[in-house]
Structures are given as structure tokens and as C-alpha cells.
N, C-alpha and C positions, 0 to 999 in steps of 0.2 A: 184418637182425636178427642180432645177435651170437650166439655160442654160449653166452650167459649162461644164467641159470636158466630163462628162458622158452622156450628153444629146444626142450627135450624135450617139454613139453606141446604146443607148437605143431606139432612134427613128428608127434606122435601124432594130433592133430586133423586135420591136413592129410591124413595117410594114410587117415583114416576117411571123407574126402569121396569120394563115388562117382566124381567126375571123375578123381581121382588114385589110385584103388585099384590101378591097374596099374603104378604106379611103384615102383621099388626104393628102399631107404633112402637111397642116395647121391643119387639124383635129388631125392627129397623134401628131403633136407638142403640140397642146392644151392638149391632154391626158397626154403626157410625162411631161409637165411642171406642170400639176395639180396633177399628181400622187406623191406618196411618195416613197422614197427609204428606204428600211429596210435591215439591216444586221443581220445575225444569226450565232451563234457559233456552232461548231461541237456538234451534239447530241441534239441541241435545237429544240423544237417543233415549226414549222411554223404555221400549223393549226392542230386542233384536231378534230377527228371524233366525230360527235354529237353536236359540237358547231355551233352556228349560222354563216352561211357563209356571210361575208360582204365584199368580195373583190376578185379581179382577181390578180394573181401573175405571173409575168414574171421573170424567173431566168436570171439574168445578168451575174453572176459569181458563180462558185461552183456547187455542186451536192446535190440533195435532194432525199430521198427515200420515196416512197408512200407505206403505210402499211394499210391493212384492217385486223382487228381482229388479229393483231400481225404478220401477214404474209406480207412479202415484195411482192408488185405486180408490181412495176415499179421503175426505177431510172431516174430522170430528170436532165438535164444539161442546160448550157447556151442556150437561145433562146427557151426553152421549157416552158410550162405554166400549170397552174392549177387554178381552181376556177371560170371557165367561167360560170358554172351553177349559181353561186352566183350573177352574174350580172343580171340574169333573175328572180330568186325567193327568194334569201336570206334564203333558208332553211338550216337545219343542214348539216354540212360537212359529206361526205360519206367515208372519209378516213383520216388517219393521214398523215401529210407530215413533215418529220424531216430532218434537215440539216445533211448531211454526213460529211461535213467539213465546213469551213467558206462559207457562202452563202450570196449573195447580190441579192435582188429582187426589182423589180418595182411593187408597189402595187397600183391598181386602184380600187377605190370604185364605187359602182353602180351609185351614183349621178354624179360622174365625167364622167363615161362612157355615161350615158344617156344625159348629157348636150352636149357632143361632137357628139353623133350619133343619137339622138332622131328623127331627121328629115331625116334620111338616110335609106330608105327602103332596099337598097341593102346590107348594113352592117347588118341590122337586119336579113335578109334572110340568109346571110353567117353565122351569129352567130347560128341560128337555125339549119342550115345544119351541121355545125361542131359539135354541141351538139348531134344531132341525129347520126351522123357518129360514134362518140365516144361511144354512148350508144349501137349501133349495134356491135361495136368491142368487147364488153364484159366488165366485171368488171375491168380488168387491165387498160383499156383505160380511165376509169372514175376516176379522181383524185380530184374531188371537195369534 
């Protein structure tokens, strides 16, 4: 993502994500500038259950619904995220995520993530804590 007008809000949103709260501004900026911005139309599938997970998604604009076995389990909006488990293991997605309307996301691949935080033990600890917290919260909290 370029340093154009969207980089500032994306930087602030990424910094507010619990997984990345331990990062400094330069690390966040590195992730935002190397991430891709994607847009989705209403009804479009963002990620599909069972497909290989290859990225973390931060919703910048719009809303998306999380479904498991055809049942809605969550609705996500700006500043919310999914796909954090894919940063760790790249295993199949555990849910479908569909755009409820027009949705704009910042998409971070595992290699962009690891190049920015690979030497930051506190960030890795935070990532693991958040993943475990979501696992303990039950199926609705897991949207990867």
C-alpha cells in the first residue's frame, strides 16, 4: 500500500489491533506499506472455509459476515480483523468470510508479517495470547 491518503488511517487501525500493539510506528509503517489493499463487492467471498490460509485481513471500510457451515457467527466492521492464525500456520480457513456490502481490507501475508516482527519476541507473545484468547472464547471468536 502506498503512503497515499489511506496509509494514515490504516496505520492507526493496524496499531489498534491487539496483535500489533507492541510494534513501533516504523514497524507498523513497514507492514502497511508492504501490505496489499483489496476491495470486495457485496456478496463476494473474501476467504473460503477449507482453503489454505495465506494472510491476515484488517477491515478498513465496510462490513463482512463470518459463516461456519452456512450459519452466521459474527459480523466484522472497520478496525476488526481475521486470519491471524494464517500468520502462524497457513492451514485451511476455519470459516467463510463474505462482504456484506462494499468492503476494503488491508491484507498482510505471512512473509510480510515475519519480516517486520521476526525479531520482536513481545509481538510474538502478543500474537499467541490473542490467538489463545480467541480460541477460549469459542467458535464465534475464531474467524480464520
